[in-house]
C-alpha positions as CSV (number, residue, x, y, z in Angstrom):
1,M,81.0,50.9,337.1
2,I,78.0,49.4,335.6
3,K,77.4,47.8,338.9
4,R,77.7,51.1,340.8
5,W,75.4,52.9,338.2
6,H,73.0,50.0,339.0
7,R,72.9,50.7,342.5
8,R,72.6,54.5,342.4
9,A,69.4,53.6,339.8
10,V,67.7,51.4,342.3
11,L,68.4,53.8,345.1
12,A,66.7,56.5,343.3
13,L,64.0,54.4,342.3
14,L,63.5,53.2,345.8
15,S,63.5,56.6,347.0
16,C,60.7,57.7,344.9
17,L,58.7,54.4,345.9
18,W,59.1,55.5,349.5
19,A,57.6,58.9,348.6
20,A,54.6,57.4,346.7
21,G,54.1,54.7,349.2
22,A,53.7,51.1,348.2
23,P,49.9,49.5,349.1
24,G,49.2,50.0,353.0
25,A,52.8,51.1,353.5
26,L,52.4,54.6,354.9
27,A,48.3,54.4,354.9
28,Q,48.4,53.9,358.4
29,A,50.5,57.0,359.3
30,Q,47.9,59.1,357.3
31,L,44.8,58.1,359.0
32,D,42.9,60.2,361.5
33,P,44.2,59.2,365.1
34,A,40.8,57.8,365.9
35,M,41.4,55.1,363.5
36,A,43.9,53.8,366.0
37,A,41.3,51.4,367.2
38,T,41.7,48.2,368.7
39,A,41.6,45.2,366.5
40,V,38.3,42.9,367.1
41,G,40.7,39.7,367.6
42,S,39.6,36.2,367.5
43,V,35.7,36.5,367.1
44,T,33.2,33.5,367.5
45,L,30.3,33.7,365.3
46,R,26.9,33.4,367.5
47,V,24.7,31.3,365.6
48,E,20.8,30.8,366.4
49,S,19.7,27.0,366.6
50,S,16.2,28.2,365.9
51,T,14.3,31.6,365.1
52,P,10.7,31.9,365.0
53,E,9.6,33.4,361.4
54,Q,7.7,36.1,362.9
55,N,11.1,37.6,364.5
56,L,13.0,37.3,361.2
57,L,13.9,40.6,359.6
58,D,15.0,40.6,355.8
59,V,18.3,42.4,355.6
60,G,19.6,45.0,352.9
61,L,23.6,45.2,352.4
62,A,24.0,48.3,350.3
63,I,27.4,48.4,348.2
64,F,29.9,50.1,350.5
65,N,31.3,53.4,350.2
66,P,34.7,53.1,348.6
67,G,35.9,56.1,350.7
68,I,38.2,57.3,347.8
69,P,39.5,61.1,348.3
70,L,38.8,63.3,345.6
71,D,42.4,64.5,345.9
72,E,43.9,62.0,343.5
73,S,47.4,62.9,344.5
74,S,46.5,61.4,348.3
75,H,45.9,58.0,346.9
76,S,49.6,56.5,346.5
77,K,50.2,57.9,349.9
78,L,47.1,56.2,351.4
79,G,47.7,52.9,349.8
80,I,44.6,53.4,347.3
81,F,44.1,51.7,344.2
82,P,40.7,53.4,342.9
83,E,39.4,50.6,340.6
84,I,40.7,47.6,343.3
85,R,38.9,49.7,345.8
86,K,35.5,49.9,343.9
87,A,35.6,46.5,343.5
88,E,36.2,45.8,347.2
89,A,33.0,48.1,347.9
90,Q,31.0,45.7,346.2
91,F,32.2,42.0,347.5
92,M,33.0,43.2,351.2
93,P,29.0,43.4,351.4
94,V,28.7,39.6,349.7
95,L,31.2,38.4,352.4
96,L,29.2,39.9,355.2
97,R,26.0,38.2,353.6
98,Q,27.5,35.0,353.8
99,V,28.5,35.5,357.5
100,L,24.9,36.6,358.2
101,Q,23.1,33.8,356.3
102,S,25.3,31.2,358.6
103,T,23.7,32.7,361.7
104,N,20.5,31.4,361.0
105,A,19.0,34.7,362.4
106,W,17.5,36.7,359.6
107,G,15.3,36.3,356.7
108,V,16.5,37.0,353.4
109,V,19.5,38.9,352.9
110,R,20.4,40.8,350.1
111,V,23.0,42.8,348.6
112,L,21.6,46.2,347.1
113,P,23.1,48.3,344.2
114,D,22.2,51.3,346.5
115,E,20.5,52.1,350.0
116,Q,16.7,51.1,350.1
117,V,15.3,52.9,352.6
118,S,12.2,50.4,352.6
119,S,14.6,47.5,353.6
120,E,13.4,46.0,356.9
121,L,16.9,46.4,358.1
122,L,19.6,48.5,356.1
123,V,23.3,47.9,356.7
124,T,25.5,50.6,355.1
125,G,29.4,50.7,355.5
126,K,32.3,53.0,354.2
127,I,35.7,51.5,353.8
128,L,38.3,53.6,355.9
129,Q,41.3,51.4,355.0
130,S,41.6,48.4,353.1
131,D,45.1,46.4,352.6
132,G,46.9,43.6,353.5
133,N,47.7,44.2,357.1
134,R,44.6,46.0,358.1
135,L,40.8,46.7,357.5
136,A,38.6,49.7,359.0
137,L,35.1,49.7,358.0
138,Q,32.5,52.4,359.6
139,V,29.1,50.4,359.5
140,E,25.7,51.7,360.1
141,A,22.7,49.6,360.7
142,R,19.2,51.3,360.5
143,D,15.7,49.5,360.5
144,A,12.9,50.8,358.1
145,S,11.4,53.0,360.7
146,G,14.3,55.0,360.5
147,S,15.8,53.8,364.0
148,L,19.4,53.7,364.2
149,W,20.8,50.6,365.6
150,F,24.7,51.3,365.9
151,D,26.9,53.5,363.9
152,K,30.1,51.9,364.8
153,R,34.0,51.7,363.3
154,Y,35.4,48.2,363.1
155,V,39.1,47.2,362.9
156,D,40.8,44.1,362.0
157,E,44.6,43.5,361.7
158,A,45.8,40.3,359.7
159,T,48.3,38.1,360.8
160,D,50.9,35.5,359.5
161,R,48.1,32.8,360.0
162,D,45.8,34.7,358.0
163,Y,47.9,34.1,354.6
164,P,47.6,32.3,352.3
165,G,44.5,31.4,353.4
166,T,42.1,28.5,353.1
167,E,39.8,28.5,350.0
168,G,36.6,30.6,351.0
169,S,38.3,32.3,354.1
170,D,39.1,35.8,354.4
171,P,42.0,37.3,356.3
172,Y,39.4,39.8,358.2
173,I,36.7,37.1,358.5
174,D,36.5,38.0,362.3
175,L,35.5,41.7,361.7
176,Y,32.7,40.3,359.5
177,R,31.7,38.1,362.7
178,E,31.6,40.8,365.0
179,I,29.3,43.0,362.9
180,A,27.3,39.9,362.7
181,N,27.1,39.5,366.4
182,D,26.2,43.1,366.9
183,L,23.4,42.8,364.6
184,L,22.0,39.9,366.6
185,D,22.3,41.8,370.0
186,Y,20.4,44.4,368.7
187,R,17.7,42.3,367.2
188,L,17.5,40.3,370.3
189,G,16.8,43.1,372.4
190,L,13.3,44.1,370.4
191,D,10.2,41.8,371.0
192,A,7.8,40.2,368.7
193,R,5.7,43.5,368.5
194,Q,8.6,45.7,368.0
195,L,9.7,43.4,364.8
196,Q,6.1,43.1,363.5
197,A,5.9,47.0,363.5
198,I,9.3,47.2,361.6
199,R,8.2,44.8,358.8
200,Q,4.8,47.0,358.6
201,V,6.7,50.2,358.2
202,A,8.9,48.6,355.6
203,L,6.1,47.6,353.2
204,M,4.3,50.8,353.6
205,R,7.5,53.1,352.8
206,Y,7.8,50.7,349.9
207,A,4.1,51.0,349.0
208,S,4.6,54.8,349.3
209,S,7.7,54.8,347.1
210,L,5.5,53.2,344.2
211,S,2.6,55.8,344.9
212,E,2.7,58.6,347.6
213,E,-0.9,59.4,346.3
214,A,-2.4,56.2,347.3
215,F,-0.2,55.2,350.4
216,G,1.2,58.1,351.9
217,S,-1.3,58.7,354.3
218,Y,-0.8,55.4,355.9
219,L,2.5,56.7,357.5
220,Q,3.4,59.3,360.2
221,Q,7.0,60.7,360.6
222,D,8.0,62.4,363.8
223,A,10.3,65.1,364.5
224,E,13.0,62.9,365.1
225,G,12.6,61.4,361.8
226,I,11.0,58.1,362.7
227,Y,8.4,56.6,360.8
228,S,5.2,54.6,362.2
229,V,2.0,53.1,360.6
230,L,-0.9,55.1,361.3
231,R,-3.5,52.3,359.6
232,L,-2.9,49.4,357.2
233,P,-5.1,48.5,354.2
234,A,-7.8,46.0,354.5
235,A,-7.0,42.5,354.1
236,G,-7.0,41.2,350.6
237,D,-6.9,44.9,349.3
238,P,-5.9,44.5,345.6
239,M,-3.5,47.5,345.6
240,M,-1.5,46.0,348.3
241,A,-1.3,42.5,346.3
242,R,0.1,44.5,343.5
243,V,2.7,46.4,345.7
244,E,3.8,43.0,347.0
245,R,3.9,41.6,343.6
246,I,6.2,44.7,342.3
247,R,8.4,44.2,345.5
248,N,9.1,40.6,344.6
249,Q,9.7,41.3,341.1
250,E,12.5,44.0,342.3
251,H,13.7,41.2,344.6
252,L,13.8,39.1,341.9
253,F,16.3,41.1,340.1
254,V,18.8,41.2,342.8
255,D,18.6,37.7,343.2
256,T,19.4,37.1,339.5
257,V,22.4,39.4,339.4
258,D,23.6,37.9,342.6
259,E,25.3,35.1,340.5
260,Q,27.4,37.6,339.0
261,Y,29.0,39.2,341.9
262,V,29.8,35.6,343.2
263,S,31.4,34.8,340.0
264,L,33.4,37.9,339.6
265,Y,34.5,37.8,343.0
266,E,35.4,34.3,342.8
267,E,37.5,35.2,339.7
268,M,39.4,38.0,341.4
269,A,39.9,36.4,344.6
270,P,43.1,34.2,343.9
271,T,45.1,37.4,342.6
272,Y,43.4,39.7,345.4
273,S,44.8,37.6,348.0
274,L,48.1,37.3,346.5
275,W,48.0,41.1,346.1
276,R,47.1,41.5,349.7
277,Q,49.6,39.4,351.0
278,Y,52.3,41.4,349.2
279,G,50.9,44.4,350.5
280,R,51.2,43.1,353.9
281,E,54.9,42.0,353.5
282,Q,55.9,45.5,352.2
283,A,54.0,47.4,354.8
284,L,55.4,45.4,357.4
285,Y,59.0,45.6,356.1
286,T,58.6,49.6,355.5
287,Q,57.6,49.5,359.0
288,E,60.9,47.8,360.2
289,Y,63.1,49.6,358.0
290,E,61.7,53.1,359.4
291,A,62.0,51.7,363.2
292,R,65.7,50.8,362.3
293,A,66.3,54.2,360.4
294,Q,65.2,56.2,363.4
295,S,67.2,54.2,365.9
296,R,70.6,54.7,364.2
297,D,72.3,58.1,363.8
298,R,71.6,60.4,360.7
299,I,74.9,60.1,359.6
300,G,75.1,56.3,360.0
301,R,74.2,53.8,357.6
302,R,70.4,53.6,356.8
303,G,70.1,50.1,355.5
304,T,72.0,47.7,352.9
305,F,71.9,47.8,349.4
306,A,70.7,44.2,349.5
307,A,68.1,45.1,351.8
308,M,66.8,47.8,349.5
309,E,67.0,45.7,346.4
310,Q,65.1,42.9,348.3
311,T,62.3,45.5,348.8
312,Y,62.4,46.5,345.0
313,N,61.9,43.4,344.3
314,T,59.0,42.6,346.5
315,Y,57.7,46.1,345.2
316,K,57.7,44.6,341.9
317,Q,55.3,41.9,342.4
318,I,53.2,44.0,344.0
319,K,52.9,45.8,340.7
320,I,52.4,42.9,338.7
321,Q,49.7,41.5,340.8
322,E,48.2,45.1,341.2
323,Q,48.1,45.4,337.2
324,D,46.2,42.2,337.0
325,L,44.0,42.9,339.7
326,D,43.2,46.3,338.3
327,E,42.2,44.7,335.0
328,M,39.7,42.4,336.9
329,A,38.4,44.9,339.0
330,Q,37.6,47.1,336.1
331,G,35.8,44.6,334.5
332,F,33.9,43.6,338.0
333,N,33.0,47.3,338.1
334,N,32.2,48.1,334.2
335,E,31.3,44.6,332.5
336,V,28.3,43.0,334.6
337,A,26.4,41.0,332.1
338,P,23.1,42.2,330.8
339,T,20.0,40.7,332.8
340,V,16.9,39.8,331.2
341,M,13.8,40.2,333.2
342,E,10.0,39.3,332.8
343,A,7.2,41.6,333.6
344,S,3.5,41.6,332.8
345,G,3.8,39.4,329.7
346,R,7.0,41.4,328.8
347,V,10.7,40.9,328.4
348,F,13.3,43.4,329.5
349,R,16.8,43.5,328.7
350,L,18.8,45.3,331.2
351,S,22.4,46.8,330.1
352,G,25.1,49.0,331.5
353,N,26.6,48.3,335.3
354,L,24.8,46.8,338.2
355,E,23.6,50.0,339.8
356,S,22.3,51.5,336.1
357,Q,20.2,48.0,335.5
358,Y,18.8,48.3,339.1
359,N,17.6,52.0,338.4
360,E,16.3,51.0,335.0
361,W,14.4,48.1,336.5
362,R,12.7,50.0,339.2
363,G,11.5,52.5,337.0
364,I,9.9,49.7,334.8
365,L,8.1,48.2,337.7
366,R,6.9,51.5,338.7
367,E,5.5,52.4,335.4
368,I,4.0,49.0,335.4
369,F,2.6,50.1,338.7
370,A,1.2,53.4,337.8
371,L,-0.3,51.8,334.4
372,E,-2.0,49.1,336.2
373,T,-3.4,51.2,339.1
374,G,-4.0,54.5,337.4
375,M,-2.0,56.2,340.1
376,P,0.9,58.7,339.6
377,A,4.4,56.8,339.6
378,G,6.6,57.5,342.7
379,S,9.9,58.5,342.6
């Protein structure tokens, strides 16, 4: 009697779980048909033996859009856990940065808390799907002039060989390599004159952001939104020297907090990897179960109790990992350590999350520039 009651209770619970959806289990069915893109497969990263310094562009990787629907009722069906997804949106650019750095094809590659249009090359992304079985990203690359390099969807699927994974590896590393190869292909299509023009526009757009009154006339923007430099300040211009010093201090902040990104990611990595592995196993089992169920007569047996109980046990493991990971993710998103910075002989202590610290620091630098030059501060 007890065993029969236990069986009915487990079956009832499993019915609720199927309705709610396990991580990644029903996500694919909910995606737009256009999402059924071909996975990148095995990708070999292209590495430059040497690149002339004048051909190097600095790259800004903005924190990704986590792609969390406003409708909270859809999260479970799509396999989305908001805190985890927010954390992924922060450390996926870190992994892409590591891949780009290993190509020897770029200048400084920085992860930015938000989009900076004055970046020589700005790469943005949106997470369309992320679970242990499949990763889909929409990635856009645009240089400082406003020219679009590409806006492309990337999809990769994990295999049994990708788990549990060696230290420092990622189940979707081929996807990041494909992005890096596409960026390099486009850059190689530009000559030295075009690359120099991009760097000049980036510098003048940053200068204009500090003071539109002082530097706005150096740029023009055509009907398509593309920027070009009309003229450059004279060599040794003291105002430009201040602009470059302020920009270097802004970059110093990003470089300083970068260690926090890395340490928080390393702390999360073991649990995150295990959670994705369980998610993939559950998704595959769900697909197999549904395929078996559809091939049988509706009146026939739709699965043994042992199989259902196995699914329940797997789900319990996923939930344990999810809870641990969710706690880490909240720390990743909300407990960034305060950052101490120095500028113009003064020490500033920045607190809050990374984005608020970055905005606060940019505001301080613009105020310093305005005080030093007597010019109105930019936005």
